[in-house]
N, C-alpha and C positions, 0 to 999 in steps of 0.2 A: 572298408570302414564297417564296423560292427554297430548295428542299430538295435536298440533295446526297447524303445517305446514308440508306437505308431498311433498318431491321433487322426481319426477318420471322420470327415464331414458325413452327415446323413443325406439330406435332400439333394439330388443331382449327382451324388457320388456313389452311395451304395443303395439309395432308393431311386425308383424311376418316377416318372411324372405323376403317377397315381399313388405314390407313397408306399409301394411294395418293394421288398428287397429284390435287388436284381439277380438274375441267374448267375450262379457261380461265386456270389459274394461270401456265403458262408463257408465254402470250400477254400476260398482265398484266405479268409481270416483263420480258418483252422490250420492252414499251412504255416501261417505266421506263429500261431500259438505253439505249434509243434516244434518250431525252431527256438523256442524261449523267448519270443518277442511278446512284450505286453502290448495289448491293443485297448484303446479307448475310443469312445464316440465324442466328438466335438461339434456341437449342434446348436442351432438357435431354438430348437424345440424345448418344451417344458420337460420336467424330470419324468413324469409318468410315462408319456409315449417313448422317451429315450430309454427308460428302464425296460420297457417291453421289448424294444429292439435289442437291447443288450442281452436279454434272456434268449432271444432267438438266435443271436449270433455268438452265444457262449462267451461272452465278455465279462470279466470279473473285475477289471481295473476301474477305479473311480471314473465317473461320467462328467463330462463338461457340457453343461446345458445353458439355456437362456443367453446365448451369445458370450458365454463365459462368466456370467454373473454367479453361477453356481457350480461347485464341484462337489459331487456326493457319491458315496459308494452305491453300487447297484444293489437290488433287493431291499430298497428302502432302508439303506443303512445310514451310517454317519455322514453329516454334512461336514465337509472339510474346508469349504471356501464359500463365502457368501458375500456379494458386494450389492445390497440393496441400494435403491435410490433413497437418499435422506428425505425425511418427511417435508421439510421446507421446499426442497427442490420438487418433489413430487406434487406438492400443492401448486407450484408455479406451472408445472406441466398441464395439470387438470385445467387451470384457467386458460393456458395458451391454446389448448385443444378446443376448449369450449368456445373461444372467440370465433373459431371457424365453423363450429356446429357439426363437426364430423363425430363419428361414432368412436368412443374411447374405452379402453380396457385397462384395469389394474390387476396385476399378477401378484397375489399375496398368499403366502402360505401354501402353495400348490394349487390354488384355486383361481378362477378368473371372476372379477367383479365388473359389473356394468351398470350404468344407470338406465339404458334402454336396451331392449334385446332385438337385435336384427335377425334377418332371415338366415344369415349364415352361422349365427353364433351357437345355437344349440346343436347343429350337426357337427360343428368344429369342437365344441366340448365333449360331445359323446364320442367322437372319433379319437380324441386324445385321452379319454377316460378321466376327465376332470370335472369338477362341479362348476356350473355356471351360476353366479349369485347376482340377482338384480337388487340394486339398493337405490335409495332415494338420492343420496349425496355421496359421491366418491371421495370427497374430502376426509370423511371420517375413516374411510378405508386405507387411504394413502398415508395417513398419520402413523400406520403400523410399519411403513417402509416397504413399498413394493419392490419385488425382485426386478420387475420390468413394467413399463408402461407401453401401450400400443394405440394406434389409431387406424381407422379404415374409413375411405372416402373416395371419391372421384380422383383419378391420378393428379389432375391439376391442383386439386385441394391438398393432397398429400405433399406434392412439391412445394406448395406455398407454406405449408405447416413446417416442413423440414427446415425451409429457409428461415422461418421465424424462430424455430427453436435453436438453430445454429447461431442466430444473432443474439438471442437472449441468454442462452445457457450452453452455448457450444463448447465451452471449457469444461463443462461438467457432465457431459453425457456423450455416448456414442449412439449413432442412429443407423438402423439397418432397413432399407427399403425392400419390400417384398412384393413382387408381381405388380408393381406400379400403384396398386390401390391400398397398400397396407404398410405401415412402418412401425418399428420396434424401437424403444428408447430405454438404454441401460446406463448404468453408472460408467463414468469415463475410466475407471480402474478395472472394469470388467474386460471383455473381449477375449477371443479364443487364445490370443497369444499370450496374455498375462495369465490366464488360467492353466495353459499348458506349461508355462514356466513354473507356476506353483506346484502343479501336479509332478513334474519331473523332479524338482527339488524334494518334494515330500517322500517320493519313493526312491531317491538316491540315484537318479540317472542323469548324467551330464547333457548339457544342451546339444553337444556334438553327435550324441547317440539317439537323438529324437527325429522323428519323421512326421510331417503333417501332409495329409492328402485332402484336397478340396477343389471347388470349382466356382466359388462366388466370392463377391466382395467382402463379405463377413469372415472369410477365411484368410484374408490377406495377412493379418497380424500373426497368425500361427504359421503361415507359410514362410513368412520372413524370420520368425523367431527360431523355428526348428532347425536342426542340423541339416536336414534335407527337406525341401518343400516340393511336393508334386502336385501339379495342376493336371485334372483330367478333363476330357470333353472340350466342348466349344465354350470355354470360359471367356469373359470379357478381357479386354487388352490389359486393364490395370491389374487383374488377377494373374494373368499369364506373366506379367513382368515381375512379379513376386516369386516365380518358381525357379527352382534349380532344374527340375525336370518337368517337361510337358508331354503327356501321353494323349495324342490325338486319335481320332477315330470314331467308330460308332459308340455312343455314349455309355450304353449298358455294359459294354465290354471293357471300357476304358480303366475302371477300377481294377478289374482282374488282371489286365495287362500291366498296370502299375505295380501291383504286388509281385507278379512274376518277374519283372525287371528288378525289383528290390531284392527279392530272394536271390536272383542270380548274381547280384552285386556283392553279397555277403562272403 
């Protein structure tokens, strides 16, 4: 089979637990590019850090960010796909999160908005190269249609919040739980699978010639949609069930092994 587009998850796939690019990843991506394969990143991260990693990895294909709510050309180029949360839905989410009293975030226009600043917020914003804006009332901000909402709290609080949001808005959003104490909420029509479908159509590559590589629950939709879904590392059972190939072993090396196997199959 000839593959022409590979979508790669960032965290846990080409980034280690400290957020650094794993050894060998740049060379593996360069080998795919040299074979004429287009490579993109498909990540839950915001655009700014995604763009920085794209520069380091020499990736020029439009990037899939915010769990698939945004597809944008690298180098701060054109936005090709954007699925923000509608303002009425975003306001309901603000109220739902307020009911539990956990910390909440609105991602609007490439920046983060909060009503209260927590200990982890400023380092997070600096690390991602984005502006953290403290406002009196998030309602005015989310009227602009946030790309994503998020909440941080104790794991049991986040579990309760997720259950409440699923009960009240479950048909309108997708929810990604991160490290137990953080969850991200995006438009139901976003998701990495839908974004990958859009991108492949945009650049004229059929589904059968696409590949997705990932390791987490938020990768399932693109693993299922792609012509070839590859799961790397010690992924959860539901993620592994979505794969065509599973590359086990030491996690930092799994991505490079997956690329090697892919290139050998061409």
